[in-house]
Phi, psi and omega in degrees: 000135182289161178298327180298312182291326176297317179293318180299316179298320179297319180295319178299315179298318180298319180295324177298315179296322182297327180285347179244270186289328184267040182293342179254044184292351173298340179285345183268139173293159180301319181296320179290322177300319179294320179296316180294330180290330184263320183242093189274345181229069184226173174252138185234149169267114188234163170247123175258116186257124176268178182292153177271093184273356186295125175253088187291326179299316180294317181296317181296321177297319180295316181295316180295320181294333179271357179069030182282130183287166178302320181298327185270350185299323185303323181300318181285322179295317179300311181299319181296310182293318180298322182292307185290326182282327176296317179301315181293316183289328175298322177296314181298316181296319181288308184288333177272359179050051183274127174287121184297339176293340180269356181277124176279318183195139170252115182276144173246342179294332168213164190275083185221138171244125174259127184206166171269135183213141174281171175303318181296321180292322175301319180299317180295318185292331178296334182273356180278122185298328182289342181281123179268323179199160178225134180216164174290142184295334185257021181292315182263110182245143180266116185285165177300147179290146181243139174196170179233148170277139175274162180287321183281126180231130178228122187292303184220154178225094184297121180071013185268162175229132184292144182300329178296326178292317176296323184295327180271003173068034179294332183300330179302314181287325175301316182296335175278350179105003181267119181229007180099007182303134178080002182255157180227140174242140171262119177272101184264092196203212181278359186117194181200148171266098189291345181269002177299132185299340179284340184228357187298324180286345181267357186283117181293341176296346172293339189234353183227159176299154185300321184290351176264352185233353185217123176251106190277135168247303182257321183246126178292321176260139183308133178190177183238170172282177184298333181284343187058028183301313181294324177296320180296312180293322179295322178299321179293328177292311197222006193285135173203118174276107187290341179283336182240355186056035177275108187262105177255352185238167188266305182261071196284358172247011172282158175259161178228149166239170189204165173211167190226048182283340187275136187239170178247002181244123184299335180288344186250014185297151185253159178274162180295326174303325174299317179296320180301326179297321177295322178291322176298318177299320182301330180278353180200062184300326183271001178075003180250109185287354179269352181254153179229353182287353179267350188274136180292148175278328184223143170242124175263122182244081178270065181204171179157174179224163176297134183289142174231139185300338180294341180273353190307312185298327185268334178277325182252088178098356182255209189293328179294310180298317182297324178296315182291327176294319180298318179300315181297316181291339176278001175095007182263129176276108183255123185242137181235143170284144186285335182119161185243040183253012180291174011262011185292159179287146177068033183256003179302142190273183178259134002264015185299336184279353179292154188210060177295340175210180181299328186238009174230109012267145187267101185262141185238125173268174186242135173235170181263110182286345178283347179257124184299342178271355181052058181294143179294142176286141180301328183280344187296127183293145181250163172275186008278174176295149176278349179279140179303123183190182178207167178063216183297330179298333184280341187277134176222150354285179177284315181215177172232162179205166181301127180216013180245131175055050183267123179269130178203187189283139174215176173231131179244104187066242177255007183262129173274122184213202184223156178205162181258119176242163174216149182155167174293343172300328180276337179284317184304316182293340172297318179291320179296320179297315177297322178300322178296320177295321181288323178292331174291316183288328184231074185296341181265352177288142180284166177299320179297320181291324176299314181290324177297323179296317177296322184289306186285338182263001182298149181277120185298134177229160178070217179298146179303135180086180182290137181216171185275015173250306182256356187063228177281344178124196184281133179293151180220113186298320181294315181295321179294321177299313181295326178298313181291328183293347177292333184241345182229144172276123182298145177285157176284130179299144177292141178252334179053046178292335174237115184213125173264129185218125169268116183256357178193148169233130178230150172284146180290337175223161183299129177287121180256163179295336182265348185294147179241004175202165174203161179253112182285145172243123179255135184248129184260156170218071185272160180280333179218169173286151187224144175291123182298332181293345178270003187235146167218162183237127171255132184209161179164186176265133183303125182095353179243175180298144182255162178243152176235138183217131171283161184245025172088201182243172181099202185244134174270118181286168187297322179245041180283169171219152178226149178260127179270164177296150180302147179231139180285134175282120194286332187194183174267171179107195181275122188241142176243117178253139181225156170225135180234129177271125178257123183253131182241013182280190187264348180289153176261123181259124183284323184241110179256355180300317184278008171288345180245140177226141178245143164233155184226139177206166182252131177243128178279170183269184176233147180206159174268185179243151358289154184237136176226131173237115177259354181067006184292323186259020177251122177275325184209126182304326184303323184258017181259183177276000174266154180235132173248145180243107183253096190295325182262007177052039185229308182212138183204193177298134178222176175257144180208171176259135179206160177291118191260189182293343180276353183086005177240163179280118181226172178281135180222164172272145182214148171242108188275076183291334183293336181244023180301131189273341181255182183290173180288163178096357179283145178241137178231141189238146176227119186254137176282170169298165173283117186261117186283132180258115180239094176075002179252133183227339176256089188264155174241146173244127174233150176199164175245141174220158177223132181204140175242126178287130175284294179216159184298340180286344180269101186267053173298152180220151170238124184235134179239133179223158179233150177232140174243008181233040176057051173066012173294327176212151179231145176243126180290136178237351182200136173204129178219147178213157174052237186300322181294331182280338183302131183241009187214157174246017181291162176302141186302132172241134179288337179232082193295134166223142180300141181260327177204182186295336180289348181277359180257142175252131178261131182242133178233118186236131172276119185280158175301158181305132182240135182277150177299135179093352179277167173248134177256128173242129179258132180241123174261128184236127174256140176244122190267120169239032176060037182265244186236175188282145175249134177242142184227137181206162170054059178276124182227141171231129187200164172261116183303331181292337182254001175094157183217144173299330185274000179304331186298335185282349178284341177205106187221037184272342180292131179283125179213134181242135174246145181198155346288162178213107011294155183239146179255310183232315187240121177265130179246152175218158181216128181203147176288333179269143183286138176267130179264322183206150171226148177229140179246131181242143172278182188288347176273356182092004180278128178289125183247347180199131178228137181213129171281131187253131173264264177247009180293154175228025176205164182206136177285130177243021184295341180280349183272144175285161178298139179154186180263138181224159174249128178253125180252114179262123175265118188265159181296332180279006178092353179275162175239135181240129184250130178228141175263132178232158174242125179259128179257000000 
């Protein structure tokens, strides 16, 4: 049957269903209706949208009557939304008979349930009265961010201030003493390089746990994409290199938190439900709904996509609009770039074009600050809004700001430097930076009022009055301040004449991979000398028991340091160590955030021999007993699924050299746990790897070295590059993945003599020449005299089948060759069960815990057969 007739039959079937069960098909999005018409018996990832019960007018009146500040509003908004949406979603789940195991996420920022559903379940949900609409989860996608590099590039400007900062009149607020102290911005972008000297002192992660300052999408540890787009926009908000007084940012004493959902590759674009998760986190980063000091004051959104009419229902009155309204009512000033699709009419992007009010959503166009007339940039998107409206609501953008030839922070390879970018992405953070100064000056003004001040006080440009090119005009920090001062008394700027600050924590000795304790040294940068008797230090590893220590008598000088008592390192994996100074004196300290300092490091694990790592039970290398060293903080060894040596798709380690984002010559390292040697001294190392050579000019290399002195020195035991590293004769792939078991090379290395009581660490090193991907699996270290889990791979031609797999109680096997003995090993290589076999063809595994195991069958013909099983 042709595809045409198959599609026609599907549509006919759908119409039949629509006349019966699907009588309320108005609840379905167009995209979902089309899917159901073609695929009538499938499973879908859907969003079930309930009614919008939020009565914001009533809530705002209640909040105002109670005198609740902008900072505290989020607490009430969260409780309100969670309550009304839970009630609605409970009805949908009950009446729709939804299996909670199929629910991916229940959103509270807007009334949405994301779940997996069959065609039949979609039919059931349509009949639930509480259900307002159903759509595919991936209908609204966030496109890659767009921007341009400018021709003019200036690395550093000692003591300089960027022209865009002068253009928005930020200096007026600086002169009053407002610099962003006590304020926080969420950089909602491609990520950020937190160690860039222009923003490193502003990173709240210096003082708070990682999960309170970083919401990961692509990078578990904070970092940026290759473009450094998020770092650049963040620098314009808050950047100041204190060593050179190079001022690239506006609110240079504000702190920042960040997330990295925005991508530069169209294949990796995210859906709006993914974005909503980041916004929910923003309203409660510390997970405690009773606190508000963790919530950002401003969110900078330098992202968006070209609008398409298919998005209209959700952007204009749907879940996108409802999310942005919730942020505003929670007291967060949310700013969006208008888009770079100008100069045509109606080109403002998504979601910047939504307009539930005059200032929500607040879209920013781009002008050239180097031109005294502030001419609009040709790329800057124009209005009107695509949402049905009239009058001022129809006009977009709301304002404009400098977005041409903007110099800010970037990273080039491993070098922190600066570059000139342009786009409305660069304009939005100018508005966000001024917003931070205004939230500092007017802590009781609502988010809506902050944006209204920017909107109504903007300097008119272009045609007289508001227009679809410049909006209300160029923002002016002084004018916005004066606008707010008509209704609010400005707060007194913080002076911080008394401030205790830990500016660094260092170990008293070098932290080694084998070390199990260290002595922390805390370094102070206080404003005055302090009596030590008024101070104590609480310290420990985040999530573990803490220690408290007094720091003696006498006076603590302004730049003093003290050594704390040694502390035991609790485990392997990614560790966060903190120290907090507790002050009991009589002085009033304005800023207590910097009384706490965090440092983070990776500790590998320890294991005995024989050792086997198949990577099957590791979800993320960062939290495993292995350590990776990523020198350029961009791309390194990761875990992925690939066709392995067993002929099935399993988890393996990989170094994706084909998509390496930096230049050639980079080296990345992967360290094994410290393997304890007890009476074994002639050890072997075996592993499997797969690599396809692109061309002889790509000199990628894999180098293996071992250390017996806790990584103080390494001795190479294996090195291959280019043609020697190639393990396959398959047709060339630019992005190599193994096709079958023959694409893997097995390596067996006799290690140098090792003394009893030493620890062996194996280091895998990749050398990048922009070639092809390397895959690594089944790393084993063992004494051949005592046996190895990996012996089976030296002879595995005997056909043997095991079943069922996964197995719960009884493992069965079938083979033409007789089995003499079998041994079962856990993933560390430890033998957990051994049995001599007569004529049996099964074995009880009920004594084993759930997990992955290796079964080694010793055959009568002298061969060994290795099988991987999963015990449930």
